[in-house]
N, C-alpha and C positions, 0 to 999 in steps of 0.2 A: 504494500500500500504506500502511495506517495502523498506527501503534503503539497502545499501550494508552491514550495520552493523546489520541488522535484526530488527531494531527498527521501530515501526509503528508510522506514523504521523496521528493525528486525522483529519486534514484537509489539504491534500496535495495541494500545490499551485505552480503555475508556477513561476520559478525563484529562488526557495529555497526549502529545504527539507519539509517544512510545519510547521504548528502550533501544539504545544504540550502543555499540561497543566503543572503546576509546579510539581505535583507528578511524572509525566512521566520524567520530566527533572531531578529530584532527582534520580530516578531509573537509568537513563542513566549515571549520574555522579557516581553512586555507582558501576555500572557493567562494564563500559567502561573506561579502564585506560587512554586512549587517548581522553578523553572528557574534554571540558573546558566551564565553565560558564562565559560569558562576560556581565557585567552590563554596559549598555550604557547610563545610566542616567547622570546627571550633578553632579559635586562635591558637591554643596549644598544638593542635594537629598541624596547622600551617607552619608554625615556628619549629616544631621538633621533627615532624615527619617529612615536610616539604610541600611544594605546590607546583602545579603545572607551569611550565615556562613557555610563554607564547612570544618571546622577544623576536624570534626569527620570522614571525608573522606580523610584526609591528602591532601587536595587541597585548593587552594585559588581562590576566585572570581577575575577575571581580571576586573579592572575598567578602561574602555576606553569610554569617552563620545562620543556619536554620534553627538550631537549638543553642541556648545560652549556657555556657560553661560556668560553674561546675554543676548547677542544678539540672541542666539539660532540659529545661522547659522550652517549648516552642517560642521562638523569637517573635514577640508580638509586633515588632517594628519591621519585620522582614520585607513586606511589600514596600513600605516607605523607603527602606534602605536600598532596595533595587531601583526605585524611582530616583533617589538621590545620586545613584551611580550613573545616571544618565541613560539607562536602558530604555529603548523605545518599545512600545507595545507591539510593533510589527517586526521586531528583531527576532532572529532565530536564537532561542536561549537553550544552552546546553548545561544542565545541572550535574555536578559531580560531588560525591562525598567519599567516604572510605571504601564502601563496597556496593553502593547503589540504593540503599534503603531510604536514607534521609533525602537524597536528591530526588527520588521518585515522589516523595511527599511534597517537596518544594515545586516540582514540575506540575503536579496536579493543582496545588494551591495557586500558582501563578497563572495557569490556564484559566482557573475559575476567576482570577482577578482581571481577566481580559487580555492577557498576553497571548498572541496568536499561535506561536509555534514553540512549545516547550518540550525538550527531550530530556530523558534521564540517561546518563552515562552508566549503563547497567553494571559494569565491572568495577566502577568507581576508580579511585586513585590507587588503591592497594589490592583490591580484589579479596577473595576469600582466603582463609588460612590454608596452608598446605598440610601435609602429614606431620610436619614438625611444628605446626601451629605458627608458622611465619607467614606474613602477608607480603604481597608484592612480587610473588613468584608465579602464580597461576593465571591471573587475569588482572585487568585494570591498566591504568595509564602507565605505571612503572613497568609492569611485566611486558607491555607492548613495546617498550623501548622508546617511548615518547619523551620529549624534553621536560625536565623538571629541575627544580633547585631546592636546596635545603638551607635553613638557617636564616 
């Protein structure tokens, strides 16, 4: 199934444009000028785990937490913070978190708030844990070898 931008979601879902993998997210960020990657993890995750690096695309990842650390309640100002970041309602929004759960909730909420095309990066930044309980090896932004920075 394709959306109005011609990009295909691997698992269309009710309430948002669907789930895509990190490689597809990178492709959209490369080809669609009006696309934005929004990392919805917490500040400690950004600082200690790392963030996607979009410098070679002349873009920056928008850092807007879906949940507020340390209590982890949903960020009541999330929609306002997205608007303050200058994100247009007709932009293609790509939401990413650690493994795809928070970002899916954010994609659904922003679709309900009137943003036209909201994808969830299903594998997230680190993906699921492997057999040794380490993330970043099986799926996600890191495992796909996409650019990221730490610290």
